[in-house]
C-alpha positions in Angstrom: 63.7 91.5 64.3 60.1 92.7 65.2 57.5 93.9 62.7 54.6 96.2 64.2 51.4 96.8 62.7 48.9 99.3 64.3 45.1 99.0 63.9 41.9 100.5 65.5 42.2 104.1 64.4 39.5 106.1 62.6 37.0 108.9 63.1 35.9 109.0 66.7 33.6 111.4 68.5 34.9 113.7 71.5 34.4 111.5 74.7 34.7 108.3 72.7 36.8 105.2 73.9 38.5 103.4 71.1 41.2 100.8 71.7 44.2 100.5 69.5 46.2 97.4 68.9 49.8 96.8 67.9 50.3 93.4 66.5 54.0 92.1 66.6 55.7 89.4 64.7 58.6 87.3 66.3 58.8 84.9 69.1 60.9 87.3 71.2 58.2 89.9 71.5 58.0 89.5 75.3 61.7 90.8 75.4 60.9 94.2 74.1 59.8 97.2 75.9 56.9 98.8 74.0 55.6 102.3 73.6 53.0 104.4 71.9 53.9 107.7 70.4 51.7 110.2 68.4 52.4 112.9 65.8 50.0 115.6 64.8 50.7 117.3 61.3 53.6 119.8 61.6 54.3 118.7 65.1 57.0 116.6 66.8 56.6 112.9 67.6 55.5 112.8 71.3 55.5 110.0 73.8 52.1 108.7 74.9 52.6 105.6 77.0 55.0 102.7 77.5 54.9 99.3 79.0 57.6 97.0 80.4 58.6 93.6 79.0 56.2 91.8 81.3 53.7 94.4 81.5 54.2 94.8 85.3 55.3 98.5 84.9 53.7 101.5 82.7 54.5 105.1 82.1 52.3 107.8 80.6 52.6 111.4 79.4 51.0 113.9 81.5 48.6 114.8 78.7 47.0 111.4 78.6 47.5 110.1 82.4 44.1 109.0 83.9 42.5 108.7 80.4 44.6 106.2 78.5 45.8 102.7 79.5 48.4 100.7 77.9 48.6 97.0 78.2 50.0 93.9 76.6 49.3 90.3 76.0 52.5 88.6 75.2 50.9 85.2 74.3 49.0 87.2 71.5 52.0 89.3 70.6 49.9 92.3 71.0 50.1 95.7 72.9 46.9 97.8 73.3 46.1 101.4 74.0 42.7 101.8 75.6 41.8 105.6 75.0 39.0 107.2 77.2 37.5 110.6 77.1 39.0 111.6 73.8 39.6 115.2 73.0 40.1 116.9 69.6 43.7 117.7 70.7 44.2 113.8 70.7 43.9 113.8 67.0 47.2 112.3 65.5 48.8 109.4 64.0 49.5 106.9 66.7 52.6 104.7 66.3 53.7 101.6 68.0 57.5 101.1 68.8 59.7 98.5 70.6 63.1 98.5 72.0 65.3 95.2 72.3 67.0 96.6 75.3 63.4 97.0 77.2 63.2 100.9 77.3 59.6 102.0 77.8 60.0 105.2 79.5 62.3 107.3 77.3 60.9 110.1 75.5 63.2 110.4 72.5 61.9 108.4 69.4 65.4 107.5 68.4 65.9 105.2 71.5 63.4 102.5 69.8 64.5 100.1 67.5 61.3 99.2 65.7 58.3 101.1 64.5 54.8 100.5 63.0 53.6 102.6 60.1 51.0 104.3 62.3 47.1 104.4 62.6 45.2 107.7 62.3 43.0 108.9 65.1 40.7 111.7 64.5 38.6 113.1 67.2 35.5 115.3 66.1 34.2 117.9 68.4 
């Protein structure tokens, strides 16, 4: 089993470039596909970015492509989301999730086995 804890959220000005971290427990973290979702109040949980087990492949939602970068450091059991050029519409709770089968491109939240509690990112105009 894997436990995930997100950090790095907070109040950010539009155009800012924070980085979110997802720290994972377990020695088998490198065998999991890992993704970021986000959920705004009253909205569905939407896929943001995903990364393969080794970090060699990535996938992004159209809304963040070119602005966000997902990466991982398996030696540190950590996945990152570098966020650039933030907009007010990026405001949401950002959640890290992992799948033991290696999924990282599926858009349905139910595909993923493990979830963190999320970290709030608020972008001011």
